[in-house]
RODO-2510 file (C-alpha; in nm, 4 decimals, decimal comma):
residues 282
     n   res          X          Y          Z
     1     m    -0,2765    -0,4686    -8,6215
     2     e    -0,1176    -0,4324    -8,2246
     3     s    -0,0594    -0,7633    -8,0313
     4     c    -0,0698    -0,9076    -7,7026
     5     v     0,2220    -0,8171    -7,5004
     6     a     0,1965    -1,1780    -7,3381
     7     c     0,1243    -1,4074    -7,6204
     8     g     0,1986    -1,2248    -7,9256
     9     k    -0,1068    -1,2809    -8,0902
    10     a    -0,2658    -0,9931    -8,2965
    11     d    -0,6069    -0,8935    -8,2595
    12     t    -0,8213    -0,5509    -8,3064
    13     n    -0,9908    -0,6023    -7,9548
    14     l    -0,7017    -0,5503    -7,7476
    15     k    -0,7777    -0,4227    -7,4079
    16     a    -0,5118    -0,1867    -7,2267
    17     c    -0,3645    -0,2180    -6,8525
    18     a    -0,6187    -0,0149    -6,6912
    19     a    -0,3216     0,1206    -6,4204
    20     c    -0,0785     0,2309    -6,6900
    21     m    -0,1932     0,1977    -7,0433
    22     l     0,1541     0,1122    -7,1487
    23     v     0,0942    -0,2606    -7,2538
    24     k    -0,2497    -0,4578    -7,4122
    25     y    -0,3523    -0,7916    -7,3559
    26     c    -0,5866    -1,0325    -7,5151
    27     g    -0,7367    -1,1606    -7,2079
    28     v    -0,7293    -1,1884    -6,8397
    29     n    -0,5628    -1,5162    -6,8539
    30     c    -0,2633    -1,3407    -7,0657
    31     q    -0,2656    -1,0041    -6,8342
    32     l    -0,2199    -1,2317    -6,5125
    33     a     0,0793    -1,3909    -6,6492
    34     h     0,2555    -1,1330    -6,7573
    35     r     0,1965    -0,9557    -6,4292
    36     s     0,5033    -1,0496    -6,2526
    37     e     0,7288    -0,9063    -6,5462
    38     h     0,5128    -0,5917    -6,5835
    39     k     0,4227    -0,4644    -6,2299
    40     h     0,7247    -0,2981    -6,1670
    41     a     0,7032    -0,0660    -6,4778
    42     c     0,3268    -0,0401    -6,4062
    43     r     0,3390     0,0818    -6,0392
    44     k     0,5852     0,3556    -6,2046
    45     r     0,4288     0,4333    -6,4983
    46     a     0,0742     0,4689    -6,2845
    47     a     0,2434     0,6906    -6,0234
    48     e     0,3443     0,9049    -6,2730
    49     l    -0,0199     0,9454    -6,4433
    50     f    -0,1649     1,0078    -6,0763
    51     d     0,0846     1,2725    -6,0120
    52     v    -0,0260     1,4459    -6,3099
    53     k    -0,3781     1,4467    -6,1827
    54     l    -0,2575     1,5439    -5,8500
    55     f    -0,0419     1,8332    -5,9793
    56     a    -0,2730     1,9890    -6,1823
    57     e    -0,4300     2,3464    -6,1343
    58     p    -0,7351     2,2685    -5,9451
    59     p    -1,1072     2,3570    -6,0706
    60     c    -1,2543     2,6970    -6,0404
    61     r    -1,3900     2,7422    -5,7190
    62     e    -1,7680     2,7999    -5,6439
    63     e    -1,9103     3,1898    -5,6437
    64     c    -2,1336     3,3073    -5,4042
    65     p    -2,5122     3,3394    -5,5610
    66     i    -2,5217     3,6744    -5,4131
    67     c    -2,2690     3,8667    -5,4816
    68     c    -2,1050     3,6535    -5,7465
    69     r    -1,7660     3,6579    -5,5701
    70     i    -1,5417     3,3334    -5,5469
    71     l    -1,6309     3,1989    -5,2187
    72     p    -1,3521     3,1616    -4,9579
    73     f    -1,1692     2,8403    -4,9057
    74     d    -1,2396     2,8029    -4,5386
    75     d    -1,5561     2,7161    -4,3892
    76     a    -1,5464     2,9966    -4,1496
    77     g    -1,6201     3,2465    -4,4665
    78     i    -1,9002     3,0396    -4,5666
    79     c    -2,2650     2,9768    -4,4538
    80     y    -2,4602     2,6884    -4,5788
    81     m    -2,8330     2,7745    -4,5774
    82     g    -3,0337     2,4829    -4,4630
    83     c    -3,3812     2,6402    -4,6463
    84     c    -3,1940     2,6212    -4,9819
    85     g    -2,8977     2,4513    -5,0034
    86     k    -2,6737     2,7346    -5,0817
    87     n    -2,3649     2,8191    -4,9681
    88     i    -2,3612     3,1938    -4,9266
    89     c    -2,0393     3,4192    -4,8076
    90     c    -2,0408     3,5478    -4,4659
    91     g    -2,0256     3,9067    -4,5964
    92     c    -2,3790     3,8714    -4,7621
    93     r    -2,4969     3,6676    -4,4748
    94     f    -2,4041     3,8850    -4,2177
    95     c    -2,4439     4,2278    -4,4079
    96     l    -2,7785     4,2017    -4,5139
    97     p    -3,1054     4,1483    -4,3300
    98     r    -3,0680     3,7988    -4,1256
    99     e    -3,4327     3,7819    -4,0467
   100     h    -3,4755     3,5968    -4,4027
   101     c    -3,2226     3,3655    -4,6106
   102     p    -3,0836     3,6109    -4,9086
   103     f    -3,1125     3,3765    -5,1532
   104     c    -3,4382     3,2382    -5,1362
   105     n    -3,6015     3,4653    -4,8587
   106     t    -3,7248     3,1408    -4,6308
   107     a    -3,7396     3,3457    -4,2721
   108     a    -3,4352     3,2258    -4,0385
   109     p    -3,4496     2,9472    -3,7977
   110     r    -3,5553     3,0385    -3,4444
   111     s    -3,3096     2,7618    -3,2954
   112     h    -3,0788     2,5001    -3,3400
   113     e    -3,3209     2,2437    -3,3596
   114     e    -3,5123     2,4242    -3,6592
   115     a    -3,1957     2,4548    -3,8400
   116     n    -3,0679     2,1185    -3,7684
   117     k    -3,4688     1,9655    -3,9005
   118     r    -3,4086     2,2009    -4,2266
   119     v    -3,0461     2,0358    -4,2888
   120     y    -3,2139     1,6635    -4,2268
   121     e    -3,4881     1,7170    -4,4602
   122     r    -3,2723     1,8540    -4,7481
   123     i    -3,0690     1,5248    -4,6905
   124     a    -3,4266     1,2962    -4,7147
   125     k    -3,5394     1,4901    -5,0088
   126     y    -3,2591     1,6105    -5,2023
   127     n    -2,9641     1,3589    -5,0987
   128     d    -2,7673     1,6903    -5,0816
   129     p    -2,3987     1,6352    -5,0026
   130     e    -2,3492     1,9366    -4,8734
   131     a    -2,6230     1,8929    -4,5929
   132     m    -2,4181     1,5869    -4,4932
   133     y    -2,1307     1,7713    -4,4949
   134     q    -2,2361     2,0353    -4,2741
   135     l    -2,4192     1,8063    -4,0357
   136     g    -2,1294     1,6136    -4,0150
   137     s    -1,8862     1,8595    -3,9479
   138     e    -2,1346     1,9535    -3,6274
   139     y    -2,1528     1,6014    -3,5063
   140     s    -1,7466     1,5759    -3,5000
   141     q    -1,7598     1,8844    -3,2807
   142     g    -2,0220     1,8819    -3,0938
   143     v    -2,1787     2,1941    -3,1835
   144     n    -2,5337     2,3854    -3,2654
   145     g    -2,6967     2,1572    -3,0676
   146     l    -2,5896     1,8417    -3,1692
   147     p    -2,3891     1,6108    -2,9869
   148     l    -2,0337     1,4958    -2,9914
   149     d    -2,0242     1,1846    -3,2214
   150     h    -1,7367     1,1226    -3,4243
   151     v    -1,8811     0,7927    -3,5659
   152     k    -2,2067     0,9669    -3,7023
   153     a    -2,0026     1,2548    -3,8495
   154     n    -1,7569     0,9795    -4,0493
   155     e    -2,0752     0,8042    -4,1632
   156     l    -2,2229     1,1630    -4,2925
   157     f    -1,8891     1,2408    -4,4511
   158     q    -1,8898     0,9184    -4,6292
   159     r    -2,2172     0,9643    -4,7569
   160     a    -2,1052     1,3120    -4,8822
   161     i    -1,7958     1,1782    -5,0407
   162     e    -1,9789     0,9134    -5,2448
   163     l    -2,1945     1,1905    -5,3779
   164     g    -1,8903     1,4236    -5,4805
   165     s    -1,7801     1,6120    -5,1916
   166     a    -1,4342     1,7600    -5,1453
   167     g    -1,5063     1,8620    -4,7816
   168     g    -1,6241     1,5156    -4,6799
   169     h    -1,3007     1,3526    -4,8305
   170     c    -1,0830     1,6166    -4,6340
   171     r    -1,2987     1,5523    -4,3147
   172     l    -1,2901     1,1893    -4,3288
   173     a    -0,9227     1,2199    -4,3901
   174     l    -0,8604     1,4223    -4,0536
   175     a    -1,0516     1,1460    -3,8632
   176     y    -0,8304     0,8890    -4,0313
   177     f    -0,5282     1,0574    -3,9354
   178     l    -0,6388     1,1609    -3,5984
   179     g    -0,8354     0,8416    -3,5012
   180     k    -1,1297     0,9958    -3,4536
   181     g    -1,4226     0,7457    -3,4366
   182     i    -1,2239     0,5425    -3,6739
   183     q    -0,8976     0,3454    -3,6696
   184     v    -0,5907     0,5200    -3,7565
   185     d    -0,4886     0,4585    -4,1002
   186     t    -0,2308     0,7199    -4,2620
   187     k    -0,2544     0,5659    -4,5828
   188     k    -0,6260     0,6144    -4,6013
   189     a    -0,5808     0,9666    -4,4500
   190     i    -0,3287     1,0949    -4,7515
   191     h    -0,5691     0,8825    -4,9964
   192     h    -0,8452     1,1070    -4,9037
   193     w    -0,6579     1,4583    -4,8969
   194     q    -0,5455     1,3688    -5,2438
   195     m    -0,8995     1,3091    -5,3575
   196     a    -1,0032     1,6485    -5,1659
   197     a    -0,7066     1,8569    -5,3252
   198     m    -0,7672     1,7208    -5,6603
   199     m    -1,1445     1,8506    -5,6398
   200     g    -1,0084     2,1792    -5,5202
   201     n    -0,9666     2,1703    -5,1533
   202     v    -0,7041     2,4134    -5,0481
   203     s    -0,6829     2,2811    -4,6590
   204     a    -0,6383     1,9411    -4,7720
   205     r    -0,3496     2,0561    -5,0336
   206     c    -0,1640     2,2328    -4,7324
   207     r    -0,2093     1,8890    -4,5375
   208     l    -0,0359     1,6997    -4,8431
   209     g     0,2574     1,9749    -4,8323
   210     a     0,3038     1,9412    -4,4613
   211     m     0,3135     1,5495    -4,4884
   212     e     0,5607     1,5675    -4,7597
   213     a     0,7933     1,7685    -4,5810
   214     l     0,7762     1,5528    -4,3015
   215     s     0,9124     1,3069    -4,5179
   216     g     1,1887     1,4716    -4,6532
   217     n     1,0019     1,5208    -5,0090
   218     h     1,0987     1,8961    -5,0174
   219     n     1,0321     1,9208    -5,3848
   220     r     0,6730     1,7796    -5,3864
   221     a     0,5934     1,9707    -5,0467
   222     m     0,6842     2,2700    -5,2425
   223     r     0,4600     2,1760    -5,5558
   224     h     0,1362     2,1588    -5,3202
   225     f     0,2408     2,4909    -5,1242
   226     m     0,2772     2,6775    -5,4391
   227     i    -0,0671     2,5283    -5,5743
   228     a    -0,2117     2,6216    -5,2075
   229     a    -0,0649     2,9882    -5,2336
   230     r    -0,1756     3,0464    -5,5639
   231     c    -0,5351     2,9500    -5,4476
   232     g    -0,4730     3,2574    -5,2204
   233     h    -0,3731     3,0884    -4,8764
   234     d    -0,1486     3,2917    -4,6742
   235     e     0,0499     3,0567    -4,4787
   236     s     0,1445     2,8635    -4,7988
   237     l     0,2746     3,1895    -4,9817
   238     k     0,5182     3,2095    -4,6177
   239     t     0,6363     2,8848    -4,6931
   240     v     0,6869     2,9320    -5,0568
   241     k     0,8799     3,2110    -5,0197
   242     k     1,1100     3,0277    -4,7152
   243     g     1,1167     2,7576    -4,9928
   244     y     1,2502     3,0136    -5,2525
   245     m     1,5071     3,1617    -5,0137
   246     d     1,6441     2,8115    -4,9289
   247     g     1,6383     2,7383    -5,3019
   248     d     1,3683     2,4636    -5,3299
   249     v     1,1675     2,6899    -5,5522
   250     t     1,2770     2,8959    -5,8826
   251     k     1,2569     3,2458    -5,9141
   252     d     1,0012     3,1834    -6,1776
   253     d     0,7985     2,9574    -5,9650
   254     f     0,7938     3,2423    -5,6773
   255     e     0,7024     3,5264    -5,9338
   256     k     0,4076     3,3327    -6,0484
   257     t     0,2755     3,2082    -5,7238
   258     l     0,2911     3,5824    -5,5957
   259     r     0,0988     3,6974    -5,8750
   260     e    -0,1530     3,4503    -5,8851
   261     h    -0,2001     3,4619    -5,4959
   262     k    -0,2526     3,8428    -5,5304
   263     a    -0,5327     3,7487    -5,7991
   264     s    -0,6886     3,5067    -5,5801
   265     q    -0,6955     3,7701    -5,2871
   266     d    -0,8271     3,9954    -5,5101
   267     e    -1,1257     3,7741    -5,6251
   268     t    -1,2524     3,6725    -5,2826
   269     k    -1,1929     4,0055    -5,0719
   270     s    -1,4640     4,2620    -5,0345
   271     d    -1,5207     4,5381    -4,7455
   272     e    -1,8652     4,3204    -4,6624
   273     r    -1,6512     3,9898    -4,5919
   274     d    -1,3936     4,1728    -4,3976
   275     r    -1,6898     4,3464    -4,1739
   276     a    -1,8273     4,0043    -4,1241
   277     k    -1,5157     3,8475    -4,0383
   278     a    -1,4431     4,1166    -3,7666
   279     e    -1,7952     4,0656    -3,6095
   280     i    -1,7264     3,6729    -3,6273
   281     r    -1,4187     3,7351    -3,4414
   282     r    -1,5486     3,9493    -3,1559
***
Protein backbone atom coordinates (compact mmCIF):
# COMPACT_ATOMS: atom_id res chain seq x y z
CA UNK A 1 0.00 0.00 0.00
CA UNK A 2 1.34 3.45 -0.94
CA UNK A 3 1.75 6.32 1.50
CA UNK A 4 1.05 10.05 1.26
CA UNK A 5 4.38 11.80 0.65
CA UNK A 6 3.41 14.64 3.02
CA UNK A 7 1.94 12.96 6.10
CA UNK A 8 2.98 9.34 5.56
CA UNK A 9 -0.57 8.00 5.87
CA UNK A 10 -1.08 4.72 4.01
CA UNK A 11 -4.12 4.74 1.74
CA UNK A 12 -5.45 2.95 -1.33
CA UNK A 13 -7.08 6.10 -2.68
CA UNK A 14 -4.15 8.51 -2.99
CA UNK A 15 -4.16 11.18 -5.72
CA UNK A 16 -1.05 11.74 -7.83
CA UNK A 17 0.27 15.25 -8.48
CA UNK A 18 -1.38 16.13 -11.78
CA UNK A 19 1.61 18.09 -13.07
CA UNK A 20 4.45 15.59 -12.59
CA UNK A 21 2.83 12.29 -11.53
CA UNK A 22 5.86 11.67 -9.29
CA UNK A 23 4.26 11.80 -5.83
CA UNK A 24 0.86 11.06 -4.28
CA UNK A 25 -1.21 12.74 -1.58
CA UNK A 26 -4.15 11.76 0.59
CA UNK A 27 -5.80 15.15 0.12
CA UNK A 28 -5.55 18.78 -0.91
CA UNK A 29 -4.29 19.93 2.50
CA UNK A 30 -1.29 17.60 2.32
CA UNK A 31 -0.56 18.69 -1.22
CA UNK A 32 -0.56 22.38 -0.22
CA UNK A 33 1.61 21.70 2.83
CA UNK A 34 4.17 19.85 0.70
CA UNK A 35 4.16 22.37 -2.15
CA UNK A 36 7.23 24.41 -1.12
CA UNK A 37 9.32 21.24 -0.85
CA UNK A 38 8.01 19.65 -4.04
CA UNK A 39 7.59 22.53 -6.48
CA UNK A 40 11.12 22.57 -7.96
CA UNK A 41 11.18 18.84 -8.73
CA UNK A 42 7.58 19.09 -9.93
CA UNK A 43 8.33 21.86 -12.42
CA UNK A 44 11.38 20.04 -13.75
CA UNK A 45 9.49 16.78 -14.28
CA UNK A 46 6.44 18.57 -15.74
CA UNK A 47 8.71 20.28 -18.28
CA UNK A 48 10.26 16.91 -19.19
CA UNK A 49 6.82 15.36 -19.70
CA UNK A 50 5.72 18.31 -21.81
CA UNK A 51 8.81 18.00 -24.02
CA UNK A 52 7.98 14.35 -24.67
CA UNK A 53 4.66 15.50 -26.14
CA UNK A 54 6.12 18.56 -27.87
CA UNK A 55 8.85 16.66 -29.74
CA UNK A 56 6.80 13.55 -30.51
CA UNK A 57 6.18 12.64 -34.14
CA UNK A 58 3.26 14.74 -35.44
CA UNK A 59 -0.06 13.08 -36.27
CA UNK A 60 -0.86 12.05 -39.83
CA UNK A 61 -2.06 14.90 -42.01
CA UNK A 62 -5.49 15.01 -43.63
CA UNK A 63 -5.99 13.65 -47.15
CA UNK A 64 -7.69 15.42 -50.03
CA UNK A 65 -11.09 13.68 -50.38
CA UNK A 66 -10.83 13.79 -54.18
CA UNK A 67 -7.32 12.56 -55.08
CA UNK A 68 -6.64 10.90 -51.69
CA UNK A 69 -3.14 12.43 -51.51
CA UNK A 70 -1.89 14.04 -48.31
CA UNK A 71 -2.90 17.71 -48.23
CA UNK A 72 -0.10 20.30 -48.38
CA UNK A 73 0.82 21.91 -45.07
CA UNK A 74 0.47 25.48 -46.39
CA UNK A 75 -2.88 27.24 -46.78
CA UNK A 76 -2.00 28.23 -50.35
CA UNK A 77 -2.21 24.58 -51.37
CA UNK A 78 -5.64 24.00 -49.83
CA UNK A 79 -9.12 25.21 -50.82
CA UNK A 80 -11.86 25.20 -48.19
CA UNK A 81 -15.28 24.45 -49.70
CA UNK A 82 -17.96 26.41 -47.88
CA UNK A 83 -20.71 24.25 -49.35
CA UNK A 84 -19.64 20.92 -47.81
CA UNK A 85 -16.88 21.95 -45.38
CA UNK A 86 -14.20 19.88 -47.11
CA UNK A 87 -10.56 20.87 -47.50
CA UNK A 88 -9.58 20.06 -51.09
CA UNK A 89 -6.10 20.34 -52.57
CA UNK A 90 -5.47 23.14 -55.05
CA UNK A 91 -4.77 20.57 -57.78
CA UNK A 92 -8.25 19.09 -57.62
CA UNK A 93 -9.91 22.48 -57.24
CA UNK A 94 -8.21 24.16 -60.20
CA UNK A 95 -7.74 21.23 -62.58
CA UNK A 96 -11.33 19.92 -62.38
CA UNK A 97 -14.38 21.84 -63.68
CA UNK A 98 -14.85 24.89 -61.46
CA UNK A 99 -18.56 25.43 -62.03
CA UNK A 100 -19.35 22.97 -59.22
CA UNK A 101 -17.73 21.69 -56.03
CA UNK A 102 -15.66 18.62 -56.96
CA UNK A 103 -16.84 16.84 -53.80
CA UNK A 104 -20.55 17.60 -53.33
CA UNK A 105 -21.32 19.02 -56.81
CA UNK A 106 -22.89 22.21 -55.39
CA UNK A 107 -22.77 25.12 -57.81
CA UNK A 108 -19.81 27.40 -57.19
CA UNK A 109 -20.60 30.74 -55.48
CA UNK A 110 -21.02 33.65 -57.88
CA UNK A 111 -19.62 36.30 -55.54
CA UNK A 112 -17.60 36.81 -52.37
CA UNK A 113 -20.84 37.63 -50.57
CA UNK A 114 -22.36 34.28 -51.50
CA UNK A 115 -19.16 32.42 -50.57
CA UNK A 116 -18.99 34.14 -47.17
CA UNK A 117 -22.68 33.44 -46.56
CA UNK A 118 -22.04 29.73 -47.01
CA UNK A 119 -19.18 29.81 -44.53
CA UNK A 120 -21.32 31.68 -41.99
CA UNK A 121 -24.07 29.09 -42.47
CA UNK A 122 -21.66 26.26 -41.74
CA UNK A 123 -20.68 27.99 -38.49
CA UNK A 124 -24.32 28.52 -37.51
CA UNK A 125 -25.55 25.04 -38.47
CA UNK A 126 -22.55 22.80 -37.79
CA UNK A 127 -20.22 24.77 -35.50
CA UNK A 128 -17.51 24.00 -38.07
CA UNK A 129 -14.02 24.94 -36.78
CA UNK A 130 -12.59 24.97 -40.32
CA UNK A 131 -15.24 27.52 -41.31
CA UNK A 132 -14.31 29.66 -38.30
CA UNK A 133 -10.63 29.44 -39.22
CA UNK A 134 -11.35 30.33 -42.85
CA UNK A 135 -13.48 33.33 -41.94
CA UNK A 136 -10.98 34.47 -39.30
CA UNK A 137 -8.16 34.29 -41.86
CA UNK A 138 -10.13 36.48 -44.26
CA UNK A 139 -10.94 39.06 -41.56
CA UNK A 140 -7.28 39.14 -40.49
CA UNK A 141 -6.26 40.06 -44.05
CA UNK A 142 -9.31 42.05 -45.14
CA UNK A 143 -9.86 39.94 -48.26
CA UNK A 144 -12.71 38.29 -50.19
CA UNK A 145 -15.16 41.08 -49.53
CA UNK A 146 -14.58 41.27 -45.76
CA UNK A 147 -13.16 44.29 -43.90
CA UNK A 148 -9.85 44.14 -42.06
CA UNK A 149 -10.87 43.32 -38.47
CA UNK A 150 -8.25 41.68 -36.24
CA UNK A 151 -10.53 41.63 -33.19
CA UNK A 152 -13.22 39.72 -35.08
CA UNK A 153 -10.57 37.42 -36.56
CA UNK A 154 -9.15 36.59 -33.12
CA UNK A 155 -12.63 35.82 -31.79
CA UNK A 156 -13.14 33.34 -34.62
CA UNK A 157 -9.70 31.79 -34.08
CA UNK A 158 -10.48 31.35 -30.38
CA UNK A 159 -13.78 29.63 -31.19
CA UNK A 160 -11.99 27.37 -33.67
CA UNK A 161 -9.36 26.49 -31.04
CA UNK A 162 -12.04 25.39 -28.61
CA UNK A 163 -13.18 22.91 -31.26
CA UNK A 164 -9.68 21.57 -31.94
CA UNK A 165 -8.29 23.75 -34.74
CA UNK A 166 -4.50 23.69 -35.10
CA UNK A 167 -4.69 26.53 -37.61
CA UNK A 168 -6.63 28.61 -35.09
CA UNK A 169 -3.84 28.14 -32.53
CA UNK A 170 -1.23 29.16 -35.10
CA UNK A 171 -3.03 32.32 -36.23
CA UNK A 172 -3.91 33.41 -32.69
CA UNK A 173 -0.25 32.91 -31.72
CA UNK A 174 0.79 35.28 -34.49
CA UNK A 175 -1.78 37.82 -33.29
CA UNK A 176 -0.33 37.66 -29.75
CA UNK A 177 3.22 37.90 -31.10
CA UNK A 178 2.55 40.94 -33.32
CA UNK A 179 -0.17 42.58 -31.22
CA UNK A 180 -2.80 42.37 -33.97
CA UNK A 181 -6.15 43.15 -32.33
CA UNK A 182 -4.79 42.01 -28.98
CA UNK A 183 -2.08 42.97 -26.48
CA UNK A 184 1.39 41.59 -27.25
CA UNK A 185 2.05 38.50 -25.15
CA UNK A 186 5.02 36.38 -26.24
CA UNK A 187 4.34 33.65 -23.67
CA UNK A 188 0.83 33.14 -24.96
CA UNK A 189 2.12 33.22 -28.54
CA UNK A 190 4.60 30.44 -27.77
CA UNK A 191 1.89 28.46 -25.94
CA UNK A 192 -0.42 28.55 -28.97
CA UNK A 193 2.43 27.69 -31.36
CA UNK A 194 3.25 24.71 -29.14
CA UNK A 195 -0.36 23.54 -29.17
CA UNK A 196 -0.51 23.91 -32.95
CA UNK A 197 2.82 22.11 -33.45
CA UNK A 198 1.70 19.14 -31.37
CA UNK A 199 -1.38 18.93 -33.59
CA UNK A 200 0.83 18.76 -36.68
CA UNK A 201 0.95 22.38 -37.85
CA UNK A 202 4.26 22.80 -39.70
CA UNK A 203 4.20 26.61 -39.71
CA UNK A 204 3.92 26.65 -35.92
CA UNK A 205 6.79 24.15 -35.68
CA UNK A 206 9.02 26.46 -37.74
CA UNK A 207 8.09 29.43 -35.55
CA UNK A 208 9.10 27.50 -32.44
CA UNK A 209 12.40 26.57 -34.04
CA UNK A 210 13.09 30.21 -34.85
CA UNK A 211 12.18 31.32 -31.31
CA UNK A 212 14.47 28.70 -29.75
CA UNK A 213 17.32 29.71 -32.08
CA UNK A 214 16.91 33.37 -31.09
CA UNK A 215 17.11 32.32 -27.43
CA UNK A 216 20.36 30.44 -28.10
CA UNK A 217 18.77 27.00 -27.59
CA UNK A 218 20.25 25.49 -30.76
CA UNK A 219 19.62 21.86 -29.82
CA UNK A 220 15.91 22.46 -29.24
CA UNK A 221 15.72 24.63 -32.36
CA UNK A 222 17.18 21.85 -34.51
CA UNK A 223 14.73 19.33 -33.06
CA UNK A 224 11.86 21.55 -34.21
CA UNK A 225 13.38 22.14 -37.65
CA UNK A 226 14.03 18.42 -38.15
CA UNK A 227 10.37 17.62 -37.45
CA UNK A 228 9.27 20.35 -39.89
CA UNK A 229 11.73 19.14 -42.54
CA UNK A 230 10.49 15.57 -42.18
CA UNK A 231 7.01 16.88 -42.98
CA UNK A 232 8.37 18.22 -46.29
CA UNK A 233 9.24 21.82 -45.38
CA UNK A 234 12.09 22.94 -47.67
CA UNK A 235 13.40 25.92 -45.67
CA UNK A 236 13.60 23.80 -42.52
CA UNK A 237 15.64 21.22 -44.43
CA UNK A 238 18.11 23.95 -45.41
CA UNK A 239 18.36 24.97 -41.75
CA UNK A 240 18.95 21.35 -40.70
CA UNK A 241 21.64 21.00 -43.38
CA UNK A 242 23.41 24.07 -41.98
CA UNK A 243 23.04 22.61 -38.49
CA UNK A 244 24.69 19.41 -39.68
CA UNK A 245 27.58 21.36 -41.20
CA UNK A 246 27.96 23.34 -37.96
CA UNK A 247 27.93 20.17 -35.84
CA UNK A 248 24.51 20.78 -34.23
CA UNK A 249 22.88 17.81 -36.01
CA UNK A 250 24.26 14.26 -36.10
CA UNK A 251 24.87 12.40 -39.36
CA UNK A 252 22.18 9.83 -38.52
CA UNK A 253 19.59 12.52 -37.77
CA UNK A 254 20.48 14.42 -40.94
CA UNK A 255 20.21 11.30 -43.13
CA UNK A 256 16.89 10.35 -41.52
CA UNK A 257 15.60 13.88 -42.09
CA UNK A 258 16.64 13.78 -45.76
CA UNK A 259 14.84 10.46 -46.34
CA UNK A 260 11.64 11.51 -44.60
CA UNK A 261 11.63 14.92 -46.29
CA UNK A 262 11.71 13.24 -49.70
CA UNK A 263 9.01 10.76 -48.68
CA UNK A 264 6.76 13.61 -47.47
CA UNK A 265 7.35 15.55 -50.69
CA UNK A 266 6.48 12.48 -52.76
CA UNK A 267 3.24 12.00 -50.78
CA UNK A 268 2.00 15.51 -51.53
CA UNK A 269 3.41 16.12 -55.02
CA UNK A 270 1.33 15.78 -58.21
CA UNK A 271 1.32 17.32 -61.69
CA UNK A 272 -2.12 18.81 -61.03
CA UNK A 273 -0.92 20.57 -57.89
CA UNK A 274 2.15 21.91 -59.70
CA UNK A 275 -0.05 23.35 -62.47
CA UNK A 276 -2.43 24.86 -59.93
CA UNK A 277 0.41 26.56 -58.04
CA UNK A 278 1.79 27.95 -61.30
CA UNK A 279 -1.65 29.37 -62.12
CA UNK A 280 -2.03 30.89 -58.65
CA UNK A 281 1.36 32.62 -58.98
CA UNK A 282 0.37 34.25 -62.26
